[in-house]
Phi, psi and omega in degrees: 000140180296123180303333180294340183256003183296140177287161179293156179298166186294336182279000176087349180287131175222118178295154177294124185267121176254124178247123180264123181268110183264118179250155179303144186084013184304141172270112186303323181300310181295324180294330181279342184301310180301323179295319182290315185282310183282342180284350185268317189299136177227157177272185184296339179265008178083009181273141179295133179280339179230152171238128185245124176240152176242133180226166174234181180274359179244174173301161181311139181161194185285145173235130180291146175240176177275002178260188182268031177213161174253163176248135172273115182262123190278351184233148174270186186297340181299338178297333180299331181288347181256001189281145166266329175224135174247129177246129177250105179284176181289151175214144177265001182233057179278353174055235183302333179297314183280328184276319186232000181073029183241139176279142171288157179304319181294320180290320178298317180296321180295314181295331180293343180281345183291129182290145174304140179090353178292136177287134181244140179216147177229150175242124177058233185286358172302340180298332180299325179295314180295321180293317181294333178279358179081008184284345185250005180302126179075009184240159179280149178202160176222168176203185177304138185305328182287343181252358187295318182296318179295319179301316181293323180292318181287328185231077185296342181276354177270136178271091186278127175245107185275000192255004186241161180284318176201162178231128175255108178248039177086262183271356176228128180233140180228150181226163171288191188275164169052245188296339177298336175296327175295315179301318181297313182292321175298322178298319179294320176297317179297318180293324182283316192229004174099170186289326182297315180294314181297320180294325177295319177297317180298318179298317181292332180270351180060052175227161176302137183294337184200120166244125185300137181300330181277001177295146180297143176295318183246115179253131189302321182225070181295326175243109186301142173299132181305334181276351182254148176290148181245168177256013185299314182297322180295321179293317178298319179298316182292322181298332178279353186228030182299335181283350182256158170295131181239120180264147179302321181295329178290321177294318180296323180295330179297334180253007180056044179240159169288159180301319182296314180294317181298315181299316179295315181294321180299314181295323178297323185273324186257343179084356178220169178285160176304322180294316178296319180297316179299316180300317181294321178295323180290324176297316179297320178297319179296318179301315181299315182291323179294326180283322195251354181229169176255017179298147179294161179300321178298318181292318178299318179301317179292318182294336181263357178087010178280341177086301182234157178297325180296318178297315179295321180300318180296318182290319178291324177297318179293321185277321189241346180080012180222160175279163176304319181295317179294322179297314179298317182298322180301314184276347176273347183242023182298323173080199193253022174245172180279359179296130182306138181258356186286172179303127185294327181213128179267165182287146179283076182199163175253149182301326187268321184215104183305137179221135185297141165078336182254131176265124183230069186268000000 
């Protein structure tokens, strides 16, 4: 029997089903990301929180990749009808989709099987499929920086942002290329089940637990020149003192730089200003404490350096679209199924500077 059609177990538990749509010209790295990230999380009883299937637009069989091997895909397009989340990885052979913004008949028929309300996500040029299907009209989206101009030209109704790692627009999420797909999938795990689960997956995968979606795709100096001073020590110093007031001049002093030089170097290395970076670290700290402790909202605000509950409430509302109390309640009532317990849709804003339509938490 096709595993995609199996009924849920007798205890009622059903993991969240992620279906990866494999198209010819598939990039194996991007196709493997959902399996690696979603394949790890388990609940307290050791049950997998996600089930990951791979399908193509044809009956089960080989799918060409951009490497010197093919992949045997075990499921046909009917698996899309069973998905809770559909992920479309990058492909170099999108044909009419990439050239003219048109879906092939087989791809159109396959996408029509996706149930209303299913969460959709794309990695890199997989976004062209969602755009050609009309799913991104009037909505924000991103892709690899080298493909952003073409995406905007082919699909003028899509609000293309070429400068971010990923965009969470609620039921549709898009990411830049290659490793940004890891950030996107970790973000979905974090949104579904909280920071503790996502951080555990990141540790097992040996990747940073969180890169902000609004971070620039291209950072001028991601790895500092050995001959140049770095801001790494200042960031480590600040992370140990998030509960304290942190002044820019104090961070600059840790690196023996002027404030002006430090600010410029920090932005080159981190892709954001020191103030934006601090705010995001405090939001992440607040999320962790709200999920994992019983501290009052006032105490969490103080422990994260927001000072007051009102200040923290404003920052979480901007970043996540929910209040601290609502956020805590969501993760305390997740319950015993694999259905994601996280906030279903975050607010269209950035912690530091609200921006319409794109979630960059």
